[in-house]
N, C-alpha and C positions, 0 to 999 in steps of 0.2 A: 504493499500499500504507500502511496505517497503521503507524506506529511499532512497533519490536519491544519486548519486554519487558526492556530491557538494566538492569543495575543502576546506579543513579546514582552518577557519579564526583565530580561536583562537590561540594566540601566544603561549600558553602552549600546545596546541595540536601539532603546528607545531614542537616544540621541540621533542615531542615523534616521530613525523613522520620522523625526521632526525634519530633517534636511531631506527628504526623501525626494522632493521634486527633481532634485539634482541627480538621482540615480538612475543609470540606465542598464538594463540587462537585454543580452540577445541570447535566445535559444536556438540552436542548431540541432535538428533532428528531422529525421525523414518521416516518423510517425505523427500524424497531424493530430490525433486523439492525444497523445501524450504532451505534445507542444501547448495543446490548448489548456489541458489540465495544469499544466506547470505555469502557464501565463495567468491563469487565474489566481492560483495559490500565490504567485509572486506579486502580483498587482494588489492583493490585498494587503501585502505586507508595506504597499506604498511606493513601489517602483514603477518606472515606466519599461514596458516590456516590448522586444522587438522578436519576431520569428524568422527562421530561415531553414527551409526543407534540405538545402544541399550548400555546398562549399561557394558555389557561383553568387547565389542569393545573400550568403553571409557574408561576403566581400561587398556586395552592395549596400547592406546595412552598414558595415563599418565606415564606409566612405560618407553615408549620409549623416549618422548619427555619431556623437561622442559616448561609445560606449564603455561602460566600467567594468561588468563581469560578464564573461561567456560562459555558457552552459552548453557542452559540446558532446555529443554522441559520438562513440568510437565508429561504428558502423554507419557510414553516409554512402549514398549513392556516387560511385566513381571517386571515392576519397576515403582516406583513412583519418578519424579524428585526432589520433595522435601525431600524425604528420602534420595535419592542418594546423594543430596547436603551435609548432614550431615556426609555421610560416607567417602565421598571425603575430606572434611574439617578436620575429623580426621585423615586421613591417609596424605594427603598433606595441611597442614595448610596455606602455603603462597598463592596459585592460588584464585584469587576472582571468585564467581560464580554468573550470573546473570541467574535468572529463568525466562523462556519464557512460556507463556500459551495463548490458545485461549480463555480460560473461567476463568478470574481471580475471586478469590473471597477473602473477607478480612481474613478470618480463614488461608487460604492457604499461603497469604501473610506474615501473622503475623507468622507462623509456619516456613516459609523459612528463614525468617531473623533470627530467633532463632537458626534454623539449621546452620547458618554462611553465607547464601547468602549474597552477597552485595547488591543486589536489586531484585526486582520482578516486571516485565513488562508485559504489555498484547499485545500479538501479535495483529495488526490491528489497535488498537487504540494509541498504544505508539511507532509505528515504527519508528519515528522520533527522539526518545530518544537512539536508541541503540547504534550509533556511540560516541556521547557524553558522554554517560554512560560507553562505552568501555574505552576511555581515562581516566576517573577518577578512574576506578578500576585499570588501569595500573599504575596510579600515586600511588594508596595505595599499590601496590604490589611492587613498586620501593622503598617505604620507607619501607616495611617489609624485603625485601632483604638487603638494607643498614642495618637497625639493627642486622638482622641475620649475615653479615659480620663483624660488629664491636663487636658482641659478641664472634664470633669465635676467632677474633683477640686477644680480651680481654683473652679468654680462653687459646689460645696458649700461650701468653704473659706470663702469671702466672702460667703454668701448671706445673707439677712435672718435665716433661722433660726438661724445660727450667731452671731447676737448674743444675748448672754446677760443675762438679767434679765426679770422681768414686772412692773415697776412700773408704775404709771399713766403717769408722764411719759415713761418710755421707750417704752412702747407705742404711745403719741400720735406719738412722734417716727417710730417705724419704720412705722405707718400712713400718715403724709404722705409719707415716701421712698418706700413702695411704690407709691403712687398716682402720683408725680411720675416715679419710673423708667421707665415705659413710654413716656413722652414724651421730646421732645428739649428741653425747656426747661432753661434755665440755673438752677442751684441754689447757693444760698449757704448753708453750715453755720455756725451759730454756736454759741458755746459756750466754757468755760474749756480751758485746756490740759488734755489727758489725759483729755477726755470721750469720745472714739473717732471724730472726726471724718473722719479716714482710712478707718475701718472702714467707716462708713456712704456714704463716697464708693464704695468698692470694691462695697458691696452694691447700689448704685444703678446702677452700671455693668453688674455681672452680671446684674441684674433687666431691662436695657434691651436693645433690638433690636441695639445696638451691641457686645454681650459676647463676639462672636468676634473683635473687633477689639482694638488696643492699649489698655490703661489706663495713662497716663503721669503720674506724681506729680512735682512740685516743691516744695521748700520755699522760699517767696519770702525769707523771712528769713535763710537759711542761707547765701545767697551775696551777694557784692557787686552792686551795680547794673550795673556793666559786663559783668560775668560772667553775670549773670542774664539780660540782653538777649540774649547770644550763646547761652545755652542754651536760651531760648525759642524763639528766631527764627533761630538759626544765622547763619553768617558765610561769606563768601568768604575763599580763602587771600589772605593780605597785607592783610586789614581792619585788622588790629592787630597789634602785637608777639606772636610766638607762634603767630598763626594761619597754620601751615603748609599746611594743607589746607583745603577746604571742609567745612562742617557743615552738616546740614539742618536742625538744631533740633528741640526737643520737640514743637511745634506740627505740623511736618512728619511726626514719627513717629507722632503721635496721629491722624493723618489717618484719618477715617471711624470713628474710636473717641472715647475720652473723655480729658481733661485735668483734672487735679486741682491747682489751686493754693492751697498750703496757706499759711495765714498772709499772705493777699493784702494786708491792711492794712499790711504792711511794705513794700510796693513804692513806689519812687520815682515823683513825679508824672509826670515825662515818660514813663516807662516805662508807666504808667497809659494814658496817651493811646495809645501804640502797641497796647496790649492792648484798648481800647476798639474801634479800628478793626478789629482782627481780628474780634471778636465781631459787629459790625455789618455787616462785609462779607465776612468769610471769606477776607481776604487780607493778607498782611504781606511784608515786603521784608527779605530777610536783611541783616546789617550788612556794610556794603562792597559790596552789590549795588545794580542800577538796575532790576530787574526783580521784579514782584511774584509771589508764590507763592500760588495757591489752595489752600484746606484747607475740609474740613468735620469739624468737632471740636465736641464737646459739652464745656462748661466747667463744671465743679463746683468752687465756691471756697470757702475756710473761712478763719474768723477768730476771735481770740479778743478782738479790740479791738471797741470800741463805734464803728462807722463813721458814724452820724450825727454823733457827736461829734467824730470826725475831720474830717468834712466841714466842721464850723463852724469848727474850728481850722485850715483849710486844708491839710490833710495828705492829703486823700483827695478825688477828683473825684467830684461829685455824680451827674453823667451815667453814669461808669462804675459807681457804685452802684446806679442804677436797672436798669441793663442785668445786672448779676449776681445781683440780688435779686429777680428775678421771681418765685422760689419760694423762701421762706425756712425752714429748719427749724432750731429750737433745740434742742441737745442738752443735757439737764439735768445739772448737776454731781453728783457721787455723794452728797453731803450731802442731796440732794432725792429720793435713791433707796434709801433706808436698808432697804427692803425686798429689794433686790437685792445687798446688801453680803455675805451670808451665802453665796448660790450662786455669787457670783464669787469668793469666797475658797476655797470648795470646788473649782471648776475650777481655779484657779491652784495649789491644794494638789497636785491629782492631777498637773498638768502638771510641777511642780518635784519632786515625789516621784520621777517618771520620771527627769527629767534628772539629779538626785544620786543615784539608785539606793537611794533610802530607803522603807522601808515605815512610814507614818505611821498609828498605829492609829486615833486620833480626835482632835477638835478640842474644848477645854473650851468650856463655855458661858461663863465669864469672857472668854475669848478673842474669842467672836464679839460680846459685848456691847462689849468694849472698841472693837472696829472699829466697830461702829454708833454710838458715842459720839463718834468722831473727826471733825473737820471736813473731812479731805480736800482740802486746797489744790491737790494733784497729782492729785485724782481717780482714776481707773482705773489710769493708771500709776504713781501712788503706793501704791495697794493691791497692785499687782502686785509692785512691789519690797519691800513689807513682808512679803507672804507668803513670797517666795523668800528672805528673809533669816531668817525663821523655820523656814522648812523646813530651812536649811542647820544652825540651832542645835539643832533637835530631833532625837531619834532614836526617839521612840514617840509623843506625844502634844503637839499644839500647845497651849500654856498662855500665859497671860498674861505670864509670866516671858520668853518668847521674842519678845516684842514690843519696839520701840524705847520708850525711857524716856518719850517724850513721849505716847505711846500708854498706858503703864502707868499714868501720873500722871493721866490724865482719870479716874480712880476716886475722886479726892479730892473729897468733895461739900462744896465750900465755896459761900458765897451768891454770889461772884463767879465767874463761870464755873461756875455749878452744872452738874452732869452730869445730864442728865434721859434719863430711858427713852424710847425711841421712841414709846411709846404714851400719854405723858403730855401733856394740854392744852398744857401750857408749852412743850414740845418743838415742837408743831405751830406754835405762836406765834413762837417762836424761828427757825424755820426760814423763816416767812413774812416776819418781819422782816428776815432775812439776805437773801432773794430780793430784796426791794423795796430794800434799800440797794444791792444789786449793779446792779439795774437802773439806778437813779439815780446810779450810781458814787459812793455814799456821799454824795450831797447830802442833808443830814440835814432841811432845811427842804421840800425837794420830796418827801421820804420820808415825813415826817409827814403832809403834806397828802394823800399817794395812800392812807396808813393812816388817815386821818380822826381823827388823835390829835393831841393838843399837843406841841409841840416838847420842852418839859420832861418829858413822859411817854416820848418817844422817847429821849432822853438817859438816863433814868433804866432803860428796858428794856434799852439798849446796854450800860450798865454792869452791870446784874443779869445778862445772858447773855454778857457779855465778847465782844461783837461787833467790837470795834475792831480 
């Protein structure tokens, strides 16, 4: 006999009953009377039920409706239900499948589970299990949908589309990052502090085939050499004072995923040698251990240092540099992205207005122009802090008086440090000279040579534009 239509007693079942309008069940069976009876019983539990007499009709229903659970007979016209279960799970991984048969056997049962079926029950003997089993399957489907939603939200949050700006230097960097993301190539992100290197690293990971696995980040300048070694590679209990238990380390945690090594230029030389071995062989040894651990990890590194210069000074390994810099992406400073400043400011304005529960009506033109004139040594991080401060001080409109004094004072038009419109030719010259100076680490002789101007002319320009 099939189960009787008794009220659901379990509290968990009752919770699903309240939400029943969202639940869809598909019955695949060539026996019409059985389908009809099962449909009536399951509908009384509050589910929406669909029917299919064969695999062709089943595929049509799966395309038309967002099915949660499938009850599938083993014996189907021109198809085996156990094999069909695998085909369905390969195409639709979230719905759970319960296999029904009048002639159950252990080999079929084992194969059904291997093919992705949630469970396998015998009609007649296990009829009283169908409804409870249906609810347990729904519970698993709900969990899978929540995970899928969280993964989508995470992917959306860290996608390239969420990187704000449309200036040419930024779009060039995004284009390079998109191209390398789909590969397994090691990436080196360079740029000043606050230019968004971790945001790019996250976006590269999310756009890669590894996006279902862990993204692990560590700032190499934030911890001591000894602690960094343990954090990266793990340790055995008793390896050093305070090591009371085994720790796997971040490389093990990032296995099959991505590890982001921020400020890699700060890493000690002997630790650089260990990192080089991991990148080259995929193996490392935990502190205090004598066995190697093998991992498959993509490395994305970042630095605000001039690594070639660090190599010349003996502070960075040349062989490691070539391993991590297979594909370099330079992130432009904010002063080279003047066109993005207004849209970034508007974004952070909305963010902090909500955070502080304020309704800012508008932003003055003078406020935006002052932002565009500023040098932004701290880049986007500095801009974010300035906007947060301005929102806190304002009740209605953001004006120049809400800016820090050093930004307000940029409106003084003196010959030294002259304020330039973003559209003036002199402004372009100033930015270009600043860029070359940064590139040469303020080596003025080399800068003048690259610019093709006399050294005296360069000194005059530096004084005129207040670039010291």
